[in-house]
All heavy atoms as an XYZ file, in Angstrom:
654
protein
N     169.750   -191.156   -129.000
C     170.811   -190.172   -128.897
C     170.207   -188.822   -129.268
O     169.437   -188.782   -130.290
C     171.937   -190.452   -129.880
C     173.063   -189.449   -129.960
S     174.450   -190.122   -130.837
C     174.046   -189.557   -132.464
N     170.443   -187.683   -128.604
C     169.889   -186.372   -128.895
C     171.115   -185.487   -128.872
O     172.164   -185.544   -128.211
C     168.943   -185.965   -127.840
N     170.913   -184.325   -129.618
C     171.964   -183.191   -129.663
C     171.233   -181.996   -129.058
O     170.163   -181.597   -129.374
C     172.400   -182.963   -131.059
O     172.925   -184.181   -131.658
C     173.436   -181.868   -131.085
N     172.024   -181.510   -128.191
C     171.693   -180.126   -127.441
C     172.660   -179.057   -127.777
O     173.813   -179.349   -128.142
C     171.705   -180.413   -125.906
C     170.728   -181.494   -125.415
C     171.079   -182.819   -125.495
C     169.415   -181.170   -125.237
C     170.213   -183.790   -125.044
C     168.492   -182.161   -124.880
C     168.934   -183.419   -124.791
N     172.318   -177.801   -127.807
C     173.103   -176.766   -128.354
C     173.240   -175.599   -127.311
O     172.374   -175.371   -126.556
C     172.377   -176.094   -129.563
C     172.236   -177.128   -130.634
C     171.170   -177.985   -130.713
C     173.202   -177.177   -131.635
C     170.909   -178.954   -131.727
C     173.006   -178.198   -132.659
C     171.897   -178.932   -132.717
O     171.742   -179.954   -133.719
N     174.507   -175.028   -127.438
C     174.728   -173.774   -126.740
C     175.201   -172.762   -127.740
O     175.723   -173.091   -128.833
C     175.800   -173.782   -125.561
C     177.173   -174.069   -126.158
C     175.529   -174.891   -124.568
C     178.316   -173.967   -125.058
N     174.765   -171.530   -127.492
C     175.014   -170.415   -128.419
C     175.371   -169.107   -127.644
O     174.853   -168.959   -126.426
C     173.782   -170.169   -129.349
N     176.032   -168.122   -128.158
C     176.375   -166.987   -127.533
C     175.117   -166.097   -127.215
O     175.061   -165.330   -126.315
C     177.313   -166.108   -128.291
O     176.777   -165.839   -129.513
C     178.748   -166.759   -128.442
N     174.010   -166.377   -127.939
C     172.642   -165.665   -127.651
C     171.800   -166.537   -126.952
O     170.638   -166.216   -126.745
C     172.071   -165.205   -128.959
C     171.683   -166.259   -129.820
O     172.172   -167.349   -129.714
N     170.830   -166.040   -130.884
N     172.249   -167.666   -126.398
C     171.392   -168.570   -125.612
C     171.042   -168.033   -124.269
O     171.632   -167.014   -123.841
N     170.297   -168.741   -123.470
C     169.855   -168.286   -122.125
C     169.982   -169.613   -121.200
O     169.444   -170.689   -121.571
C     168.447   -167.706   -122.089
C     167.963   -167.459   -120.672
C     168.352   -166.493   -122.991
N     170.533   -169.358   -120.056
C     170.510   -170.498   -119.048
C     169.202   -170.499   -118.213
O     169.145   -169.721   -117.214
C     171.765   -170.416   -118.093
C     173.058   -170.710   -118.812
O     172.999   -171.311   -119.921
N     174.136   -170.378   -118.250
N     168.267   -171.153   -118.771
C     166.914   -170.977   -118.232
C     166.212   -172.311   -118.401
O     166.352   -172.850   -119.382
C     166.112   -169.914   -119.022
C     164.781   -169.601   -118.434
O     164.180   -170.506   -117.887
O     164.272   -168.497   -118.622
N     165.623   -172.816   -117.313
C     164.976   -174.096   -117.324
C     163.837   -174.204   -118.371
O     163.364   -175.227   -118.699
C     164.597   -174.467   -115.967
O     163.671   -173.601   -115.547
N     163.388   -172.996   -118.805
C     162.249   -172.996   -119.818
C     162.809   -173.341   -121.256
O     162.076   -173.691   -122.116
C     161.602   -171.618   -119.912
O     162.382   -170.753   -120.416
N     164.022   -173.324   -121.368
C     164.788   -173.706   -122.670
C     165.036   -175.160   -122.567
O     165.491   -175.674   -121.586
C     165.925   -172.779   -122.993
C     165.454   -171.431   -123.202
C     166.618   -170.641   -123.908
N     166.085   -169.388   -124.399
C     166.368   -168.766   -125.403
N     167.443   -169.223   -126.133
N     166.007   -167.551   -125.858
N     165.051   -175.826   -123.781
C     165.366   -177.212   -123.746
C     166.644   -177.500   -124.559
O     167.032   -178.709   -124.653
C     164.270   -177.985   -124.385
C     163.900   -177.660   -125.842
O     164.745   -176.917   -126.459
O     162.932   -178.078   -126.422
N     167.471   -176.538   -125.019
C     168.723   -176.751   -125.601
C     168.616   -177.161   -127.097
O     169.543   -177.553   -127.641
N     167.484   -177.089   -127.616
C     167.276   -177.411   -129.058
C     167.593   -176.242   -129.913
O     167.879   -175.160   -129.487
C     165.874   -177.825   -129.381
O     164.911   -176.840   -129.103
N     167.747   -176.327   -131.279
C     167.901   -175.218   -132.122
C     166.801   -174.230   -131.873
O     165.646   -174.663   -131.903
C     167.892   -175.743   -133.658
C     167.949   -174.585   -134.488
C     169.146   -176.767   -133.766
N     167.134   -172.992   -131.701
C     166.322   -171.905   -131.388
C     165.906   -171.837   -129.933
O     165.416   -170.736   -129.521
N     166.336   -172.744   -129.154
C     166.267   -172.776   -127.642
C     167.518   -173.075   -127.023
O     167.562   -173.741   -125.953
C     165.171   -173.773   -127.279
C     163.797   -173.459   -127.769
C     163.224   -172.312   -127.057
O     163.219   -172.211   -125.787
N     162.575   -171.310   -127.704
N     168.643   -172.477   -127.558
C     169.924   -172.822   -127.030
C     170.243   -172.315   -125.636
O     169.685   -171.273   -125.215
C     170.950   -172.177   -128.029
C     171.021   -172.810   -129.382
C     170.091   -171.963   -130.355
O     169.307   -171.268   -129.965
O     170.155   -172.239   -131.531
N     171.092   -173.046   -124.990
C     171.490   -172.553   -123.734
C     172.785   -171.727   -123.899
O     173.332   -171.676   -124.966
C     171.943   -173.736   -122.779
C     170.743   -174.652   -122.393
C     169.547   -174.146   -121.928
C     170.671   -176.040   -122.379
N     168.642   -175.227   -121.652
C     169.378   -176.402   -121.999
C     171.569   -177.022   -122.760
C     168.962   -177.713   -121.859
C     171.123   -178.359   -122.685
C     169.910   -178.724   -122.172
N     173.104   -170.982   -122.925
C     174.246   -169.970   -123.037
C     175.725   -170.539   -122.665
O     176.691   -169.930   -123.207
C     174.008   -168.672   -122.207
N     175.785   -171.534   -121.853
C     177.079   -171.975   -121.350
C     177.250   -173.517   -121.391
O     176.266   -174.135   -121.222
C     177.336   -171.495   -119.876
O     176.326   -172.100   -119.051
C     177.286   -169.946   -119.847
N     178.446   -173.926   -121.559
C     178.841   -175.295   -121.508
C     178.533   -175.865   -120.172
O     177.959   -176.959   -119.995
C     180.293   -175.477   -121.950
C     180.666   -176.900   -122.017
C     179.837   -177.824   -123.029
C     182.222   -177.038   -122.386
N     178.735   -175.131   -119.173
C     178.536   -175.680   -117.706
C     177.034   -175.980   -117.453
O     176.684   -176.996   -116.913
C     179.062   -174.868   -116.681
O     178.571   -173.489   -116.787
N     176.178   -175.113   -117.955
C     174.796   -175.305   -117.912
C     174.350   -176.585   -118.656
O     173.553   -177.383   -118.267
C     173.930   -174.162   -118.294
C     172.387   -174.176   -117.954
C     172.063   -173.803   -116.738
C     171.553   -174.658   -118.906
C     170.707   -173.858   -116.429
C     170.219   -174.679   -118.596
C     169.863   -174.309   -117.300
O     168.442   -174.374   -117.014
N     174.804   -176.693   -119.930
C     174.573   -177.834   -120.798
C     174.989   -179.156   -120.136
O     174.280   -180.068   -120.088
C     175.061   -177.670   -122.094
N     176.245   -179.156   -119.561
C     176.676   -180.301   -118.962
C     175.838   -180.690   -117.704
O     175.720   -181.856   -117.431
C     178.246   -180.044   -118.432
S     179.406   -180.155   -119.809
N     175.248   -179.685   -117.082
C     174.465   -180.054   -115.812
C     173.114   -180.656   -116.222
O     172.391   -181.216   -115.430
C     174.193   -178.780   -114.970
O     173.311   -177.891   -115.527
N     172.707   -180.390   -117.447
C     171.427   -180.902   -117.961
C     171.528   -182.161   -118.910
O     170.559   -182.964   -118.892
C     170.656   -179.823   -118.816
C     170.460   -178.551   -117.981
C     169.454   -178.795   -116.859
N     169.196   -177.578   -116.142
C     169.624   -177.139   -115.069
N     170.628   -177.694   -114.493
N     169.201   -176.174   -114.401
N     172.558   -182.280   -119.583
C     172.744   -183.401   -120.565
C     173.452   -184.590   -119.903
O     174.689   -184.373   -119.690
C     173.355   -182.976   -121.911
C     173.515   -184.039   -122.799
C     172.704   -181.721   -122.412
N     172.868   -185.515   -119.546
C     173.421   -186.705   -118.763
C     173.156   -188.077   -119.407
O     173.619   -189.121   -118.698
C     172.976   -186.712   -117.346
O     171.460   -186.794   -117.316
C     173.339   -185.298   -116.678
N     172.434   -188.186   -120.479
C     172.103   -189.449   -121.094
C     173.220   -189.985   -121.919
O     173.656   -189.254   -122.790
C     170.775   -189.360   -121.826
O     169.708   -188.980   -120.956
C     170.463   -190.788   -122.461
N     173.614   -191.183   -121.700
C     174.749   -191.813   -122.589
C     174.407   -191.795   -124.033
O     173.161   -192.018   -124.464
C     174.900   -193.212   -122.076
C     176.105   -193.929   -122.758
C     177.236   -194.013   -122.064
C     176.019   -194.474   -124.000
C     178.438   -194.547   -122.647
C     177.092   -195.141   -124.536
C     178.302   -195.271   -123.790
N     175.308   -191.206   -124.764
C     175.132   -191.133   -126.326
C     174.640   -189.812   -126.762
O     174.698   -189.478   -127.876
N     174.204   -188.870   -125.749
C     173.833   -187.561   -126.169
C     175.101   -186.707   -126.559
O     176.140   -187.015   -126.094
C     172.951   -186.963   -125.060
C     171.551   -187.366   -124.950
O     171.222   -188.200   -125.844
O     170.869   -187.046   -123.999
N     174.881   -185.585   -127.249
C     175.875   -184.699   -127.643
C     175.485   -183.293   -127.320
O     174.389   -182.886   -127.478
C     176.072   -184.755   -129.305
C     177.049   -183.801   -129.734
C     176.397   -186.248   -129.624
N     176.586   -182.518   -126.866
C     176.350   -181.002   -126.623
C     177.190   -180.419   -127.807
O     178.399   -180.603   -127.986
C     177.074   -180.590   -125.303
C     176.346   -181.356   -124.176
C     176.994   -179.169   -125.192
C     176.970   -181.128   -122.875
N     176.481   -179.717   -128.687
C     177.033   -179.000   -129.736
C     177.254   -177.448   -129.390
O     176.414   -176.799   -128.954
C     176.227   -178.973   -130.920
C     176.882   -178.242   -132.146
N     177.682   -179.011   -133.057
C     176.798   -177.079   -132.571
C     178.025   -178.071   -133.900
N     177.542   -176.858   -133.669
N     178.526   -177.026   -129.468
C     178.953   -175.747   -129.170
C     178.963   -174.899   -130.386
O     179.823   -175.079   -131.357
C     180.288   -175.608   -128.423
C     180.657   -174.146   -128.080
C     180.367   -176.499   -127.240
N     177.983   -173.931   -130.605
C     177.949   -173.144   -131.826
C     179.026   -172.135   -131.851
O     179.675   -171.831   -130.804
C     176.591   -172.313   -131.914
C     175.433   -173.246   -132.206
O     175.536   -174.306   -132.685
N     174.266   -172.743   -131.883
N     179.425   -171.560   -132.989
C     180.542   -170.597   -133.069
C     180.322   -169.414   -132.171
O     179.285   -169.055   -131.977
C     180.609   -170.233   -134.513
N     181.457   -168.979   -131.687
C     181.297   -167.730   -130.698
C     182.418   -167.811   -129.650
O     183.196   -168.830   -129.669
N     182.395   -166.950   -128.797
C     183.293   -166.800   -127.666
C     182.447   -166.952   -126.331
O     181.437   -166.248   -126.161
C     184.032   -165.515   -127.628
O     184.862   -165.426   -128.699
N     182.961   -167.945   -125.497
C     182.186   -168.250   -124.262
C     183.090   -167.995   -123.043
O     184.265   -168.512   -123.194
C     181.669   -169.750   -124.302
C     180.739   -170.037   -125.451
C     181.275   -170.341   -126.649
C     179.361   -169.867   -125.328
C     180.444   -170.715   -127.763
C     178.583   -170.130   -126.319
C     179.077   -170.512   -127.588
O     178.229   -170.880   -128.666
N     182.669   -167.408   -122.055
C     183.361   -167.317   -120.887
C     182.791   -168.035   -119.741
O     181.640   -167.729   -119.280
C     183.545   -165.814   -120.432
C     184.488   -165.652   -119.224
O     185.330   -166.453   -118.926
N     184.385   -164.594   -118.468
N     183.358   -169.265   -119.354
C     182.775   -170.187   -118.381
C     183.186   -169.768   -116.937
O     184.300   -169.375   -116.747
C     183.244   -171.584   -118.614
C     182.564   -172.147   -119.951
C     181.121   -172.375   -119.878
O     180.637   -172.757   -118.772
O     180.456   -172.359   -120.952
N     182.298   -169.696   -116.080
C     182.500   -169.302   -114.722
C     182.329   -170.459   -113.791
O     182.511   -170.321   -112.564
C     181.658   -168.068   -114.250
O     180.244   -168.507   -114.431
C     181.940   -166.869   -115.074
N     181.955   -171.595   -114.307
C     181.716   -172.847   -113.454
C     182.354   -173.964   -114.141
O     182.504   -174.009   -115.405
C     180.246   -173.101   -113.233
N     182.852   -174.877   -113.327
C     183.375   -176.134   -113.836
C     182.281   -176.997   -114.505
O     181.225   -176.982   -114.101
C     184.093   -177.009   -112.726
C     184.758   -178.240   -113.260
C     185.458   -178.932   -112.124
O     185.365   -178.657   -110.952
N     186.364   -179.934   -112.436
N     182.702   -177.653   -115.575
C     181.802   -178.424   -116.399
C     182.093   -179.877   -116.123
O     183.181   -180.442   -116.290
C     181.908   -178.322   -118.040
S     181.934   -176.596   -118.454
N     181.081   -180.560   -115.596
C     181.264   -181.961   -115.276
C     180.444   -182.737   -116.280
O     179.258   -182.731   -116.235
C     180.731   -182.323   -113.915
O     181.456   -181.533   -112.891
C     180.912   -183.816   -113.538
N     181.258   -183.465   -117.122
C     180.626   -184.177   -118.299
C     180.293   -185.594   -117.878
O     181.093   -186.421   -117.366
C     181.642   -184.192   -119.458
C     181.126   -184.688   -120.776
C     180.001   -183.775   -121.303
C     182.369   -184.752   -121.720
N     179.031   -185.850   -118.150
C     178.562   -187.260   -117.683
C     179.110   -188.384   -118.621
O     179.515   -188.094   -119.717
C     176.954   -187.312   -117.821
N     179.294   -189.504   -118.018
C     179.915   -190.619   -118.880
C     179.069   -190.866   -120.149
O     177.832   -190.868   -120.075
C     179.768   -191.849   -117.933
C     179.830   -191.257   -116.577
C     179.047   -189.930   -116.743
N     179.754   -191.007   -121.291
C     179.093   -191.277   -122.574
C     178.564   -189.991   -123.303
O     178.001   -190.177   -124.415
N     178.600   -188.826   -122.628
C     178.094   -187.695   -123.310
C     179.327   -186.999   -123.997
O     180.391   -187.010   -123.481
C     177.604   -186.646   -122.297
C     177.193   -185.269   -122.935
C     176.307   -187.227   -121.682
N     178.997   -186.515   -125.324
C     180.165   -185.963   -126.130
C     179.879   -184.458   -126.280
O     178.769   -184.036   -126.238
C     180.172   -186.552   -127.479
O     180.434   -187.985   -127.347
N     181.091   -183.745   -126.446
C     181.047   -182.332   -126.852
C     181.510   -182.289   -128.186
O     182.600   -182.689   -128.469
C     181.917   -181.477   -125.906
C     181.293   -181.672   -124.421
C     181.868   -180.021   -126.294
C     182.225   -180.975   -123.434
N     180.867   -181.402   -129.100
C     181.355   -181.168   -130.378
C     181.122   -179.671   -130.671
O     180.447   -179.061   -129.964
C     180.656   -181.989   -131.498
C     179.088   -181.581   -131.682
C     178.406   -182.399   -132.738
O     178.850   -183.435   -133.028
O     177.308   -181.891   -133.120
N     181.974   -179.150   -131.613
C     181.888   -177.832   -131.866
C     181.876   -177.337   -133.220
O     182.085   -178.239   -134.217
N     181.720   -176.127   -133.565
C     181.795   -175.645   -134.852
C     183.224   -175.446   -135.425
O     183.370   -175.352   -136.622
C     181.154   -174.173   -134.904
O     179.783   -174.272   -134.619
N     184.193   -175.572   -134.618
C     185.604   -175.616   -135.040
C     186.456   -174.641   -134.214
O     185.964   -173.705   -133.623
N     187.664   -175.044   -134.101
C     188.542   -174.338   -133.162
C     188.869   -172.902   -133.674
O     189.267   -172.072   -132.814
C     189.779   -175.031   -132.905
C     190.672   -175.257   -134.045
C     191.911   -176.010   -133.722
N     192.683   -176.378   -134.878
C     193.879   -176.852   -134.847
N     194.479   -177.084   -133.762
N     194.528   -177.144   -135.966
N     188.672   -172.665   -134.911
C     188.911   -171.287   -135.483
C     187.694   -170.402   -135.308
O     187.774   -169.167   -135.409
C     189.388   -171.391   -136.922
O     188.237   -171.929   -137.681
C     190.620   -172.080   -137.108
N     186.600   -170.921   -135.008
C     185.290   -170.075   -134.850
C     184.754   -170.218   -133.377
O     183.767   -169.515   -133.221
C     184.200   -170.624   -135.945
O     183.975   -171.943   -135.585
C     184.659   -170.447   -137.317
N     185.204   -171.039   -132.546
C     184.732   -171.140   -131.302
C     185.808   -171.033   -130.172
O     186.780   -171.804   -130.331
C     184.026   -172.584   -131.016
O     182.990   -172.701   -132.091
C     183.335   -172.696   -129.649
N     185.531   -170.232   -129.198
C     186.664   -170.153   -128.121
C     185.877   -170.250   -126.857
O     184.879   -169.556   -126.601
C     187.286   -168.717   -128.201
O     187.851   -168.518   -129.469
C     188.345   -168.562   -127.061
N     186.425   -171.107   -125.945
C     185.875   -171.219   -124.608
C     186.988   -170.870   -123.654
O     188.002   -171.562   -123.578
C     185.311   -172.657   -124.326
C     184.204   -172.932   -125.323
C     184.803   -172.739   -122.846
C     183.745   -174.459   -125.220
N     186.713   -169.875   -122.653
C     187.787   -169.529   -121.774
C     187.157   -169.734   -120.319
O     185.944   -169.816   -120.209
C     188.134   -168.028   -121.918
O     186.949   -167.234   -121.782
C     188.888   -167.732   -123.267
N     188.096   -169.819   -119.454
C     187.645   -170.083   -118.073
C     188.113   -168.999   -117.180
O     189.182   -168.423   -117.375
C     188.123   -171.469   -117.521
N     187.427   -168.704   -116.114
C     187.862   -167.722   -115.152
C     189.121   -168.301   -114.528
O     189.384   -169.481   -114.445
C     186.768   -167.480   -113.973
O     186.582   -168.657   -113.305
C     185.510   -166.918   -114.572
N     189.932   -167.399   -113.906
C     191.215   -167.820   -113.389
C     191.116   -168.763   -112.098
O     191.964   -169.370   -111.705
C     191.984   -166.573   -112.980
O     191.355   -165.724   -112.088
N     189.803   -168.810   -111.496
C     189.678   -169.564   -110.347
C     189.383   -171.053   -110.704
O     189.407   -172.006   -109.720
C     188.415   -169.092   -109.583
O     187.356   -169.211   -110.422
C     188.568   -167.694   -109.120
N     189.091   -171.440   -112.007
C     189.046   -172.759   -112.320
C     190.164   -173.456   -112.751
O     191.003   -173.029   -113.700
C     188.062   -172.896   -113.605
C     186.622   -172.403   -113.409
C     185.953   -172.473   -114.709
C     185.860   -173.227   -112.392
N     190.594   -174.495   -112.131
C     191.767   -175.278   -112.439
C     191.581   -176.293   -113.456
O     192.517   -176.563   -114.352
C     192.347   -176.054   -111.193
O     191.324   -176.861   -110.651
C     192.898   -175.000   -110.113
N     190.395   -176.786   -113.680
C     190.046   -177.586   -114.782
C     188.770   -177.129   -115.352
O     187.693   -177.045   -114.547
C     189.733   -179.139   -114.258
C     191.096   -179.694   -113.758
O     192.012   -179.737   -114.474
N     190.954   -180.152   -112.523
N     188.620   -176.913   -116.553
C     187.350   -176.429   -117.189
C     186.392   -177.514   -117.274
O     185.217   -177.462   -116.928
C     187.592   -175.679   -118.510
C     186.264   -175.267   -119.239
C     185.602   -174.251   -118.387
C     186.654   -174.686   -120.655
N     186.851   -178.616   -117.921
C     185.888   -179.750   -118.145
C     186.433   -180.936   -117.363
O     187.597   -181.287   -117.595
C     185.764   -180.110   -119.674
C     184.829   -181.321   -119.849
C     185.245   -178.937   -120.506
N     185.503   -181.521   -116.553
C     185.961   -182.769   -115.897
C     185.107   -183.885   -116.406
O     183.954   -183.806   -116.457
C     185.643   -182.530   -114.327
C     185.973   -183.780   -113.483
C     187.169   -184.143   -113.256
C     184.937   -184.582   -113.197
C     187.511   -185.289   -112.572
C     185.141   -185.684   -112.436
C     186.437   -186.084   -112.152
O     186.547   -187.244   -111.464
N     185.815   -184.817   -116.962
C     185.121   -185.985   -117.578
C     185.439   -187.225   -116.742
O     186.512   -187.343   -116.231
N     184.442   -188.102   -116.634
C     184.666   -189.427   -116.065
C     184.214   -190.503   -116.823
O     183.385   -190.258   -117.709
C     184.022   -189.506   -114.670
O     182.665   -189.314   -114.688
N     184.617   -191.744   -116.684
C     184.184   -192.812   -117.540
C     183.819   -194.039   -116.613
O     184.443   -194.129   -115.555
C     185.153   -193.116   -118.653
O     186.361   -193.590   -118.172
N     183.083   -194.854   -117.114
C     182.887   -196.097   -116.491
C     183.469   -197.137   -117.352
O     183.765   -197.088   -118.469
C     181.328   -196.381   -116.185
C     180.919   -195.345   -115.234
C     180.640   -196.353   -117.454
N     183.623   -198.452   -116.824
C     184.273   -199.496   -117.512
C     183.610   -199.664   -118.936
O     182.354   -199.823   -118.980
C     184.227   -200.801   -116.688
N     184.411   -199.704   -119.970
C     183.780   -199.973   -121.358
C     183.353   -198.794   -121.990
O     182.784   -198.966   -123.119
N     183.526   -197.528   -121.413
C     182.956   -196.387   -122.175
C     184.196   -195.388   -122.215
O     185.188   -195.479   -121.565
C     181.819   -195.684   -121.471
O     182.363   -195.246   -120.072
C     180.711   -196.604   -121.161
N     184.057   -194.492   -123.135
C     184.893   -193.345   -123.397
C     184.557   -192.270   -122.354
O     183.423   -191.997   -122.075
C     184.921   -192.831   -124.751
C     185.432   -193.926   -125.743
O     186.294   -194.805   -125.337
O     184.978   -193.879   -126.929
């Protein structure tokens, strides 16, 4: 199990690995990279404006710094911000 991070000062760049100090900028980018069952995407405090749908892989979790310190908004063209799927026996 590994934890990956997004931060408001992060960069969506394949040269970054999502670790502390190498955070990605968006949840959608993190969801496209983090696909291993048991891994966690941690959303650091801040405001994020997502422009792409996030497809969360089965068994991957999203956690955050808290609803009073983290805001994720979506463009008006997105009907679902996060799309999650599961397989038998998993959340």
